[in-house]
N, C-alpha and C positions, 0 to 999 in steps of 0.2 A: 549449390546454394551458399550465400554470403554469409559472412561470418557476422554474429549478432552483435549490435550496437549496445548490448545492456551486459554489463560486467557482474557477475555474481558468482557466489561460492554455493554449490548445490551440495546436499546431503543426498546420497542415495542409499537406502538400507533395501538390500536385494540379494536373496541367497542363491541366485541361480547365477554361476560364473558366465555363462554365455550372454544372460542378458545384461548383467552388471557392466561385462567387457564391452558390450555392443554400445551401453549408453556412454560408459566413460569416453569412447572413442569419439561417437557422435557429438558429446558434448565439449569436449576440450577441443574438437575442431572449430567449435562456435565461441571459442576463448573463453568458455566457462571453466572454473576451477572444482574440481569434483573427489570427493570423498566418499569410498564404499565401505560400509559395513555390510557383514554377511549373515549376522546372526543378532538373534532379539533382544537377548539378556546385555548382551554386549552394548546394542545400542542404546537400551534404557540406561545403563552406567554412564555412556560416552555423552548423553544428552544432558546429564545433570551437571555437569563440568564446562558447560559451554556458556560463554558470553553471548551477550544479546545479539552482536551482530557478526557472530561465526560464521552464520549460512542466512542467505537469502530464501532458500527454497529448498524443500523436502521432497523427495521421491520415495515414495512407502510402500513395499509390496506388502500385502495382506497376510500371505501364507509363509511364515518364516519360523524356524528352530529356535526353542527357548522362550521367545515370547512374540506374540501375533502381532499385527499390524494394527488391530483393536486397542490393544494396550499400550502401543507405541504412540498413537496418534490422541489419545487420552494424556498421556505424558507429556507430549508435546504442548497441548494446550493447558496443562497446569501447571508448568513451570514458568515463573515470570521470564525468564530469560529468552525462552522459545515461543511462548504462547502465541505471539504475532507470525511466526514464521510462515508461509502459504506451503500446505501441503497437497499434492496431488498423489493419490491412491492408485497404485497400480496392482493388478490382480488378474487372475484366471477366472474367477467368480463373476459369471456374468449374468447378475439377476437385480431386479430392482428392489428388492429387501436390502441386499446388500449395500447398493449405491445409496438409497436413501438413509441407511445407518451409518454409512461413512460422512455424508453430507452434514447429518444431525450431529454426529459427534465431533464435527468441526472440520472437515477435510475441505479444500476449496475446489479440488477437482478429482473425477473419477475416470480412470482409464482402464479398458480389461486387455489382457492378452488374448492373443498376438494383438500386436497395436501397429500402427505406421508410426516410423521416427519421424517422418515430416510434420505428422498430425501431433505427436509429443512435443516437438520442439516449439511449434507454435503454441501449444498450450503453456507451456514453460514461459514463453516470452509475453503470453497475454497475463499469466498470472504476476509477472515480474514487473509490469507495465502497471498492473492495477496496484500492486505495492508501492511503487514508486508515486503513483498518484495520491495514494493515502497517505503517505509520508508526506507530500507536499501540503496536502490538507492540513495535516497536524501542524506542521510549520506555521501556516497560516492562523492558527487558532491558539498559538503560543508566542505572546510577545507583549511588551509593556503598553500601556495606554498613553504614554506620551504625557503631554501637557495638554488635557481637555481644556481645562481652564482658560487657557490662553487664546481658545479661539474666539474670534469676533463673533457678533449676533449674525452677520452675515455668512460667514463660515460654517457656523451650526447650522444655521438654514440650509446651507447646500448639503451638508454633510446629511441633514435629515432626509434629503431627496437621494442621495446616494444610496442610503439604506434601504430606501423604497425601490431600487432599481432602475430608477431613471438616468440617463444617459445626459452628457454634458449639453447637447443641442434642446433634449426636453427640459432639461433646468433652466437653460437660456430664456425658454419659451414661457416657463412656468412664473420667474421672477423680473421678466423684461429687462434682461442684461445680456451682453454678446457672448456668445461661445468661449470667445477668448480668454473675457473676463471669467468666466465659470472656471475654466482651466487654472487661470492663475490663483483662483479661490482655492481650487484643489490642492495645487502644487503647495500653498502654503499649508493646507489641513494636513497634507501628508507629512509635510515636515514638523509642524508642532506635536503630531500624535506619534512621530517616530515610526509610521509605517510606509509601505511601498506599494501597495495596491488597494485598489477599491473594495477587495474583499476583506482586507483587516480593517480599513476605514469603516467600512459597514458592520463589522463586528462590534466595533467599539461604538458606533452609532446606537446599536441597540441596546448596549449595556448602559448608555445614558439617554435612552430614548425621553424619557420623562422631563429631561433638560432641553429639549431639541423642539423645534417649531413642527 
């Protein structure tokens, strides 16, 4: 099995030494940085002092001494710095009620013991990819509007079509100019709006929709 391309810090809250040791070995072999906590109350206190980017994913056992996984999951979702961390629940309790409760309380995934390490690693990578994708989208949604007022009427017209999902060829057919000219106009639009993608441009277009054709 090849090493993961996704670098991440993983918090593993698990009280069984045999399982936590196996997880640490498997995860570190894939270049993850792993921190183990084996007691519930300690985990609760540990979470309170963590920075927002301290960990990218949590593996959380359900049955723990001191405080159980339910309490810890609720804590993770309640704290501002940990609320967005992906959480995969690991438990020997195999029933639909527990799984439903875990997902309802905010778990991102639920895996029953004994589990396949290969499957767990795949689930971890899937959740990390999902988180990366969400972070990219969040980046798309937070940027300045640039200089919308500097757009020419033609540029605003083209931006309006971009917001509607038209590609360059379709826009060229709509307004009877060459596809190359559309591309040139869009380049000017991107520069004036201080954006780097059609998605960002479309978001601004929606904001100013009443001013577009």
